[in-house]
SEMARFI-883784 format. One record per residue (C-alpha): residue number from 1; residue in one letter; x, y, z. Coordinates in steps of 0.02 Angstrom, whole numbers. Layout:
N
R, nr, rest, u, v, w
R, NUM, a, X, Y, Z $
...
END
This chain:
490
R, nr, rest, u, v, w
R, 1, m, 1, -1, 0 $
R, 2, k, 68, 169, -52 $
R, 3, k, 113, 277, 100 $
R, 4, n, 156, 459, 125 $
R, 5, i, 323, 461, 212 $
R, 6, i, 426, 602, 284 $
R, 7, v, 613, 585, 308 $
R, 8, i, 697, 702, 436 $
R, 9, g, 874, 742, 382 $
R, 10, s, 973, 720, 221 $
R, 11, g, 1124, 627, 278 $
R, 12, f, 1174, 463, 191 $
R, 13, g, 1047, 368, 296 $
R, 14, g, 904, 484, 254 $
R, 15, l, 938, 493, 69 $
R, 16, a, 971, 308, 49 $
R, 17, t, 805, 273, 141 $
R, 18, a, 711, 400, 36 $
R, 19, s, 771, 319, -127 $
R, 20, r, 735, 142, -65 $
R, 21, l, 559, 191, -12 $
R, 22, l, 525, 279, -176 $
R, 23, s, 581, 120, -265 $
R, 24, k, 444, 31, -164 $
R, 25, g, 316, 153, -235 $
R, 26, h, 290, 264, -84 $
R, 27, n, 275, 455, -87 $
R, 28, v, 432, 523, 4 $
R, 29, t, 476, 700, 59 $
R, 30, v, 644, 743, 140 $
R, 31, f, 664, 892, 259 $
R, 32, e, 836, 959, 292 $
R, 33, k, 871, 1107, 410 $
R, 34, r, 1032, 1165, 326 $
R, 35, d, 1053, 1257, 160 $
R, 36, k, 1129, 1100, 75 $
R, 37, p, 1097, 913, 92 $
R, 38, g, 1222, 792, 167 $
R, 39, g, 1214, 803, 355 $
R, 40, r, 1389, 755, 413 $
R, 41, a, 1435, 745, 228 $
R, 42, y, 1400, 932, 201 $
R, 43, v, 1518, 1012, 77 $
R, 44, y, 1611, 1174, 116 $
R, 45, e, 1650, 1280, -37 $
R, 46, m, 1779, 1417, -13 $
R, 47, n, 1890, 1514, -136 $
R, 48, g, 1877, 1382, -270 $
R, 49, f, 1902, 1234, -151 $
R, 50, k, 1779, 1095, -111 $
R, 51, f, 1800, 1017, 62 $
R, 52, d, 1702, 862, 110 $
R, 53, g, 1635, 894, 282 $
R, 54, g, 1638, 719, 348 $
R, 55, p, 1656, 543, 275 $
R, 56, t, 1794, 522, 146 $
R, 57, v, 1825, 333, 144 $
R, 58, i, 1712, 226, 36 $
R, 59, t, 1732, 42, 89 $
R, 60, a, 1576, -43, 20 $
R, 61, p, 1540, 25, -155 $
R, 62, f, 1420, -118, -191 $
R, 63, m, 1302, -43, -62 $
R, 64, f, 1284, 114, -168 $
R, 65, d, 1265, 4, -324 $
R, 66, d, 1119, -82, -240 $
R, 67, i, 1027, 81, -208 $
R, 68, f, 1035, 133, -389 $
R, 69, e, 997, -42, -455 $
R, 70, t, 842, -49, -344 $
R, 71, a, 787, 110, -429 $
R, 72, g, 817, 34, -600 $
R, 73, k, 975, 137, -631 $
R, 74, k, 1163, 114, -641 $
R, 75, r, 1270, 194, -511 $
R, 76, e, 1410, 219, -640 $
R, 77, d, 1296, 342, -736 $
R, 78, y, 1287, 454, -581 $
R, 79, i, 1452, 439, -488 $
R, 80, t, 1627, 371, -521 $
R, 81, f, 1723, 279, -386 $
R, 82, v, 1912, 261, -403 $
R, 83, p, 2019, 146, -297 $
R, 84, c, 2147, 217, -174 $
R, 85, d, 2315, 136, -163 $
R, 86, p, 2374, 133, -28 $
R, 87, f, 2213, 128, 70 $
R, 88, y, 2303, 221, 207 $
R, 89, r, 2479, 281, 241 $
R, 90, i, 2504, 260, 428 $
R, 91, f, 2646, 351, 516 $
R, 92, d, 2722, 310, 686 $
R, 93, s, 2772, 446, 808 $
R, 94, n, 2945, 455, 722 $
R, 95, g, 2867, 484, 552 $
R, 96, k, 2907, 310, 485 $
R, 97, k, 2770, 252, 367 $
R, 98, f, 2674, 90, 341 $
R, 99, d, 2570, 74, 182 $
R, 100, y, 2417, -35, 186 $
R, 101, n, 2312, -101, 36 $
R, 102, n, 2230, -261, -22 $
R, 103, d, 2386, -339, -96 $
R, 104, h, 2427, -478, 24 $
R, 105, d, 2608, -498, -26 $
R, 106, f, 2634, -308, -16 $
R, 107, i, 2565, -301, 160 $
R, 108, l, 2683, -444, 209 $
R, 109, s, 2827, -346, 135 $
R, 110, e, 2776, -194, 240 $
R, 111, i, 2767, -303, 397 $
R, 112, e, 2940, -374, 350 $
R, 113, k, 3013, -198, 363 $
R, 114, r, 2939, -172, 536 $
R, 115, n, 2941, -344, 620 $
R, 116, p, 2968, -498, 512 $
R, 117, s, 2912, -618, 648 $
R, 118, d, 2734, -544, 637 $
R, 119, k, 2704, -603, 460 $
R, 120, d, 2637, -774, 516 $
R, 121, g, 2528, -694, 649 $
R, 122, y, 2454, -573, 523 $
R, 123, e, 2410, -717, 406 $
R, 124, k, 2318, -803, 551 $
R, 125, f, 2230, -640, 595 $
R, 126, i, 2169, -605, 419 $
R, 127, a, 2105, -785, 406 $
R, 128, t, 1993, -756, 557 $
R, 129, t, 1913, -596, 487 $
R, 130, k, 1808, -681, 353 $
R, 131, p, 1699, -780, 478 $
R, 132, i, 1679, -621, 580 $
R, 133, f, 1627, -526, 423 $
R, 134, d, 1507, -662, 368 $
R, 135, k, 1418, -660, 535 $
R, 136, g, 1433, -477, 585 $
R, 137, f, 1402, -397, 414 $
R, 138, v, 1322, -519, 293 $
R, 139, e, 1202, -598, 415 $
R, 140, l, 1170, -466, 544 $
R, 141, a, 1204, -291, 482 $
R, 142, d, 1040, -269, 385 $
R, 143, k, 930, -366, 507 $
R, 144, p, 831, -272, 640 $
R, 145, f, 855, -322, 822 $
R, 146, l, 684, -279, 890 $
R, 147, k, 665, -417, 1019 $
R, 148, f, 789, -480, 1150 $
R, 149, t, 766, -656, 1080 $
R, 150, d, 845, -592, 916 $
R, 151, m, 1004, -562, 1020 $
R, 152, l, 995, -731, 1105 $
R, 153, k, 990, -821, 939 $
R, 154, v, 1159, -749, 886 $
R, 155, a, 1242, -749, 1055 $
R, 156, p, 1326, -922, 1034 $
R, 157, d, 1403, -863, 868 $
R, 158, l, 1462, -698, 943 $
R, 159, i, 1545, -794, 1089 $
R, 160, r, 1626, -914, 969 $
R, 161, l, 1698, -767, 870 $
R, 162, q, 1768, -691, 1032 $
R, 163, s, 1659, -535, 1017 $
R, 164, y, 1685, -512, 1205 $
R, 165, k, 1866, -461, 1169 $
R, 166, n, 1904, -284, 1111 $
R, 167, v, 1983, -252, 940 $
R, 168, y, 2155, -212, 1007 $
R, 169, k, 2159, -366, 1118 $
R, 170, y, 2096, -475, 975 $
R, 171, v, 2232, -413, 857 $
R, 172, s, 2364, -433, 994 $
R, 173, q, 2334, -619, 998 $
R, 174, f, 2415, -627, 827 $
R, 175, v, 2530, -477, 815 $
R, 176, e, 2675, -435, 932 $
R, 177, d, 2742, -267, 870 $
R, 178, e, 2656, -122, 962 $
R, 179, f, 2647, -8, 808 $
R, 180, l, 2575, -151, 698 $
R, 181, r, 2445, -185, 832 $
R, 182, r, 2391, -4, 814 $
R, 183, v, 2394, -20, 622 $
R, 184, f, 2273, -165, 624 $
R, 185, s, 2163, -105, 767 $
R, 186, f, 2130, 79, 730 $
R, 187, h, 1975, 48, 626 $
R, 188, p, 1845, 73, 766 $
R, 189, l, 1904, 256, 773 $
R, 190, l, 1826, 274, 599 $
R, 191, v, 1655, 237, 675 $
R, 192, g, 1675, 323, 842 $
R, 193, g, 1742, 180, 946 $
R, 194, n, 1890, 154, 1061 $
R, 195, p, 1996, 6, 1000 $
R, 196, f, 2023, -43, 1178 $
R, 197, e, 1835, -60, 1210 $
R, 198, t, 1746, -89, 1042 $
R, 199, t, 1695, -270, 1013 $
R, 200, s, 1813, -371, 904 $
R, 201, i, 1668, -392, 779 $
R, 202, y, 1736, -230, 707 $
R, 203, a, 1888, -322, 652 $
R, 204, m, 1776, -362, 502 $
R, 205, i, 1814, -188, 435 $
R, 206, h, 1987, -252, 392 $
R, 207, y, 1911, -394, 291 $
R, 208, l, 1786, -277, 206 $
R, 209, e, 1929, -166, 148 $
R, 210, r, 2037, -310, 91 $
R, 211, e, 1891, -387, -6 $
R, 212, w, 1819, -233, -94 $
R, 213, g, 1953, -101, -77 $
R, 214, v, 1948, 78, -16 $
R, 215, h, 1879, 202, -145 $
R, 216, f, 1855, 388, -169 $
R, 217, a, 1715, 468, -266 $
R, 218, l, 1771, 589, -402 $
R, 219, g, 1708, 761, -353 $
R, 220, g, 1721, 711, -173 $
R, 221, t, 1595, 626, -55 $
R, 222, g, 1479, 772, -88 $
R, 223, a, 1463, 711, -265 $
R, 224, i, 1379, 552, -198 $
R, 225, i, 1256, 660, -102 $
R, 226, d, 1219, 760, -259 $
R, 227, s, 1192, 597, -358 $
R, 228, l, 1070, 531, -227 $
R, 229, v, 971, 694, -227 $
R, 230, k, 965, 686, -417 $
R, 231, l, 906, 505, -409 $
R, 232, i, 771, 547, -279 $
R, 233, g, 707, 688, -392 $
R, 234, e, 700, 570, -541 $
R, 235, q, 600, 447, -436 $
R, 236, g, 475, 581, -391 $
R, 237, g, 535, 622, -218 $
R, 238, t, 569, 796, -145 $
R, 239, v, 713, 862, -42 $
R, 240, n, 670, 1021, 51 $
R, 241, l, 811, 1129, 118 $
R, 242, n, 810, 1265, 255 $
R, 243, t, 662, 1174, 338 $
R, 244, e, 703, 1141, 518 $
R, 245, i, 587, 1023, 616 $
R, 246, d, 511, 1085, 779 $
R, 247, e, 408, 931, 826 $
R, 248, i, 357, 758, 771 $
R, 249, l, 167, 755, 778 $
R, 250, i, 96, 606, 871 $
R, 251, d, -88, 555, 866 $
R, 252, e, -145, 416, 979 $
R, 253, g, 28, 349, 999 $
R, 254, r, 67, 356, 811 $
R, 255, a, 181, 474, 715 $
R, 256, s, 64, 576, 600 $
R, 257, g, 179, 708, 529 $
R, 258, i, 292, 853, 578 $
R, 259, r, 283, 1036, 625 $
R, 260, l, 419, 1149, 556 $
R, 261, k, 500, 1290, 654 $
R, 262, n, 401, 1412, 547 $
R, 263, g, 239, 1331, 601 $
R, 264, e, 202, 1233, 443 $
R, 265, i, 123, 1063, 471 $
R, 266, h, 152, 917, 355 $
R, 267, h, 55, 755, 378 $
R, 268, a, 120, 583, 345 $
R, 269, d, 81, 398, 373 $
R, 270, v, 261, 364, 423 $
R, 271, v, 404, 469, 489 $
R, 272, v, 587, 417, 470 $
R, 273, s, 717, 512, 574 $
R, 274, n, 895, 525, 509 $
R, 275, a, 923, 652, 643 $
R, 276, d, 1022, 604, 799 $
R, 277, v, 920, 478, 897 $
R, 278, a, 945, 561, 1065 $
R, 279, f, 907, 733, 993 $
R, 280, t, 749, 663, 909 $
R, 281, y, 682, 591, 1071 $
R, 282, k, 733, 737, 1183 $
R, 283, n, 686, 883, 1068 $
R, 284, l, 559, 824, 940 $
R, 285, i, 448, 709, 1045 $
R, 286, g, 351, 763, 1196 $
R, 287, k, 396, 680, 1363 $
R, 288, e, 219, 612, 1380 $
R, 289, h, 253, 500, 1228 $
R, 290, r, 420, 434, 1293 $
R, 291, k, 406, 281, 1410 $
R, 292, k, 563, 189, 1352 $
R, 293, y, 678, 330, 1292 $
R, 294, t, 669, 442, 1445 $
R, 295, d, 794, 581, 1478 $
R, 296, r, 874, 466, 1607 $
R, 297, k, 905, 327, 1482 $
R, 298, i, 973, 448, 1356 $
R, 299, e, 1091, 523, 1484 $
R, 300, r, 1151, 348, 1542 $
R, 301, t, 1197, 296, 1365 $
R, 302, k, 1383, 312, 1320 $
R, 303, y, 1419, 421, 1168 $
R, 304, s, 1564, 420, 1048 $
R, 305, m, 1705, 550, 1050 $
R, 306, s, 1693, 711, 954 $
R, 307, l, 1809, 783, 820 $
R, 308, f, 1909, 939, 786 $
R, 309, v, 1923, 958, 599 $
R, 310, i, 2020, 1090, 502 $
R, 311, y, 1983, 1112, 317 $
R, 312, f, 2122, 1204, 226 $
R, 313, g, 2182, 1242, 51 $
R, 314, t, 2356, 1296, -3 $
R, 315, k, 2417, 1394, -152 $
R, 316, k, 2553, 1264, -185 $
R, 317, r, 2553, 1078, -218 $
R, 318, y, 2635, 957, -98 $
R, 319, n, 2680, 822, -221 $
R, 320, e, 2847, 784, -136 $
R, 321, s, 2776, 778, 41 $
R, 322, g, 2778, 591, 54 $
R, 323, l, 2594, 593, 98 $
R, 324, a, 2456, 485, 21 $
R, 325, h, 2269, 520, -4 $
R, 326, h, 2223, 449, 168 $
R, 327, n, 2354, 474, 304 $
R, 328, i, 2348, 422, 487 $
R, 329, i, 2479, 502, 597 $
R, 330, l, 2489, 412, 764 $
R, 331, g, 2561, 500, 913 $
R, 332, e, 2679, 421, 1038 $
R, 333, r, 2538, 386, 1160 $
R, 334, y, 2396, 271, 1104 $
R, 335, r, 2308, 189, 1251 $
R, 336, g, 2335, 340, 1363 $
R, 337, l, 2271, 463, 1232 $
R, 338, l, 2114, 360, 1201 $
R, 339, s, 2085, 347, 1387 $
R, 340, d, 2093, 537, 1400 $
R, 341, i, 1967, 553, 1258 $
R, 342, f, 1842, 416, 1302 $
R, 343, h, 1859, 397, 1494 $
R, 344, k, 1932, 551, 1573 $
R, 345, k, 1846, 666, 1444 $
R, 346, k, 2002, 771, 1449 $
R, 347, l, 2076, 867, 1302 $
R, 348, a, 2256, 811, 1294 $
R, 349, d, 2405, 917, 1240 $
R, 350, d, 2456, 778, 1115 $
R, 351, f, 2353, 705, 974 $
R, 352, s, 2342, 577, 835 $
R, 353, l, 2279, 640, 668 $
R, 354, y, 2192, 584, 506 $
R, 355, l, 2255, 694, 363 $
R, 356, h, 2149, 691, 203 $
R, 357, m, 2235, 749, 42 $
R, 358, p, 2105, 719, -93 $
R, 359, t, 2183, 822, -230 $
R, 360, i, 2311, 684, -247 $
R, 361, t, 2168, 585, -327 $
R, 362, d, 2058, 724, -388 $
R, 363, p, 2140, 892, -424 $
R, 364, s, 1971, 966, -474 $
R, 365, l, 1931, 992, -289 $
R, 366, a, 2051, 1142, -289 $
R, 367, p, 2097, 1280, -409 $
R, 368, e, 2238, 1235, -527 $
R, 369, g, 2407, 1223, -439 $
R, 370, h, 2324, 1218, -268 $
R, 371, e, 2306, 1079, -138 $
R, 372, a, 2154, 1035, -30 $
R, 373, f, 2166, 954, 140 $
R, 374, y, 2073, 915, 297 $
R, 375, v, 2150, 860, 459 $
R, 376, l, 2047, 779, 596 $
R, 377, s, 2088, 753, 778 $
R, 378, p, 1980, 647, 893 $
R, 379, v, 1933, 742, 1049 $
R, 380, p, 1816, 711, 1197 $
R, 381, h, 1634, 756, 1177 $
R, 382, l, 1562, 904, 1274 $
R, 383, d, 1560, 814, 1443 $
R, 384, s, 1742, 868, 1449 $
R, 385, g, 1685, 1043, 1494 $
R, 386, t, 1813, 1116, 1370 $
R, 387, d, 1774, 1297, 1325 $
R, 388, w, 1791, 1276, 1136 $
R, 389, t, 1761, 1459, 1101 $
R, 390, e, 1925, 1495, 1188 $
R, 391, t, 2018, 1330, 1156 $
R, 392, a, 1985, 1303, 969 $
R, 393, p, 2105, 1435, 900 $
R, 394, k, 2245, 1369, 1012 $
R, 395, y, 2210, 1188, 967 $
R, 396, r, 2208, 1236, 784 $
R, 397, d, 2378, 1318, 800 $
R, 398, a, 2453, 1167, 887 $
R, 399, i, 2397, 1049, 747 $
R, 400, m, 2447, 1163, 606 $
R, 401, n, 2617, 1197, 683 $
R, 402, f, 2645, 1009, 701 $
R, 403, l, 2598, 979, 519 $
R, 404, e, 2711, 1121, 460 $
R, 405, e, 2859, 1056, 561 $
R, 406, n, 2841, 874, 512 $
R, 407, y, 2744, 850, 348 $
R, 408, l, 2699, 1011, 259 $
R, 409, p, 2844, 1135, 253 $
R, 410, g, 2793, 1320, 240 $
R, 411, l, 2612, 1270, 266 $
R, 412, q, 2540, 1422, 353 $
R, 413, e, 2612, 1554, 235 $
R, 414, n, 2531, 1458, 90 $
R, 415, i, 2357, 1437, 161 $
R, 416, v, 2225, 1528, 54 $
R, 417, a, 2066, 1448, 125 $
R, 418, e, 2026, 1383, 298 $
R, 419, h, 1880, 1331, 407 $
R, 420, y, 1867, 1223, 562 $
R, 421, i, 1731, 1133, 660 $
R, 422, d, 1733, 1077, 841 $
R, 423, p, 1615, 987, 963 $
R, 424, l, 1502, 1141, 971 $
R, 425, h, 1471, 1120, 784 $
R, 426, f, 1415, 938, 809 $
R, 427, r, 1297, 992, 948 $
R, 428, d, 1227, 1155, 881 $
R, 429, t, 1229, 1127, 692 $
R, 430, l, 1214, 939, 674 $
R, 431, n, 1103, 922, 828 $
R, 432, s, 1215, 784, 898 $
R, 433, y, 1191, 747, 1083 $
R, 434, k, 1342, 803, 1187 $
R, 435, g, 1428, 854, 1024 $
R, 436, s, 1471, 673, 987 $
R, 437, a, 1530, 646, 810 $
R, 438, f, 1466, 467, 788 $
R, 439, s, 1317, 458, 910 $
R, 440, v, 1303, 303, 1023 $
R, 441, e, 1474, 226, 1060 $
R, 442, p, 1494, 53, 976 $
R, 443, l, 1516, -51, 1134 $
R, 444, l, 1457, -233, 1141 $
R, 445, t, 1330, -179, 1269 $
R, 446, q, 1268, -44, 1153 $
R, 447, s, 1257, -150, 994 $
R, 448, a, 1117, -243, 902 $
R, 449, w, 966, -260, 1022 $
R, 450, f, 1053, -148, 1150 $
R, 451, r, 1065, -5, 1026 $
R, 452, p, 920, 116, 993 $
R, 453, h, 803, 13, 883 $
R, 454, n, 768, 53, 700 $
R, 455, r, 584, 52, 741 $
R, 456, s, 537, 166, 888 $
R, 457, e, 487, 73, 1046 $
R, 458, d, 385, 227, 1102 $
R, 459, v, 298, 290, 944 $
R, 460, e, 214, 188, 810 $
R, 461, n, 258, 226, 630 $
R, 462, l, 422, 311, 683 $
R, 463, y, 585, 237, 619 $
R, 464, f, 770, 279, 638 $
R, 465, v, 916, 273, 516 $
R, 466, g, 1090, 334, 532 $
R, 467, a, 1236, 318, 651 $
R, 468, g, 1140, 311, 813 $
R, 469, t, 1034, 160, 774 $
R, 470, h, 1076, -20, 725 $
R, 471, p, 1201, -66, 655 $
R, 472, g, 1300, 94, 687 $
R, 473, a, 1409, 229, 615 $
R, 474, g, 1514, 225, 457 $
R, 475, l, 1445, 223, 281 $
R, 476, p, 1415, 32, 275 $
R, 477, g, 1322, 41, 439 $
R, 478, v, 1217, 191, 393 $
R, 479, l, 1171, 118, 222 $
R, 480, s, 1125, -45, 309 $
R, 481, s, 1006, 50, 424 $
R, 482, a, 918, 118, 270 $
R, 483, k, 890, -59, 204 $
R, 484, i, 821, -111, 374 $
R, 485, a, 699, 36, 376 $
R, 486, e, 640, -4, 199 $
R, 487, n, 604, -183, 250 $
R, 488, l, 516, -136, 411 $
R, 489, i, 404, -7, 326 $
R, 490, g, 367, -123, 181 $
END
């Protein structure tokens, strides 16, 4: 039966859900509070540069293919993915690099340079990741966990796969060298998790990358957003910008539409929220309708870290910098730094960084002869009490001075475009609770059935997609949540 469906938010989860529901024959309207679609994948355009606001790593291109195929189209006609090699260039605290891709012999040669005795252990590790992937991704990622019995059914398999161990501990069973342990266990940070606490199920990311590669979209991640918006338009859907939601309307326990900040009311049979789950419950749904997701429950949930991100463009190219497209620069401290971020909620003086240099792959993202970057530092969310209005400029200077001294000579005198975001941006602009960058932290006790459900437990005909619901953050997780919502709505 054709339904009128409203989607709140135009991040990857919202747009993927909108297209999937349109393919099913429903009427779909998307409402986005900002002036451009994308959510965390918003694009900043400055002085001829295009900076992707958030996700830059494409690890499961077949999931995008599926959205377009379901709509009767070919993804290649809308967006071009190109492989990255290496996937990542990972630097230790002395600036020594380790390149990582999906060439097995090449990875072994890189391990040989660092610690030859770890080659056998790595081979054993990689052999264990396929069963984890088959269970954690193929079987469970696009299945809703709406009943506790759903969790009980898979518990024996999760125990057999050692999901009770954290990713770092799991990798350490096979790998001895401390830096290599970091190289093969950092992946939870890509989805807001602490490698010392995130379930070892996330070791499947390593398999996912090895099997399908790491890709970049020509034109940047924002080009994928544009292609999805174009697809939705062709399917008969509508994406409304500058339309902030004030309230989800509830009639006799059922979601019946939305009220915008300007007072406009739009009715619907179904509402899908791609907004932050905690924000949706706390700010868009009256307390009288919340029996399960009370303020107390929301407060007791553990949330991922936040991010400090600087987008900058230079008037010179850095072809001889020794950098790759995706760079991870690990500081001397690892466990201690992550403890400061996740446990102590303390902004440390030191940092580890992700440095994105997309113009290596796609020069069109900057004016000719220029280079585009963004550098990201994980920081605690707003429970740290950090005054970012005062701290942000100093923190920015510390990061840029470090990059100039170690990787990008003459950086600051060559900057011609710059913008940064901090935890306040995640809270105030992206409506993310506590300024968390990835919503609910991916702990075993906050996964599957324990995570906020894709179908609201408090309000009928209300569904959730995006980072805060099952299966979690990261593009594969967010796109899986769209598939779950499509199947639940029917």
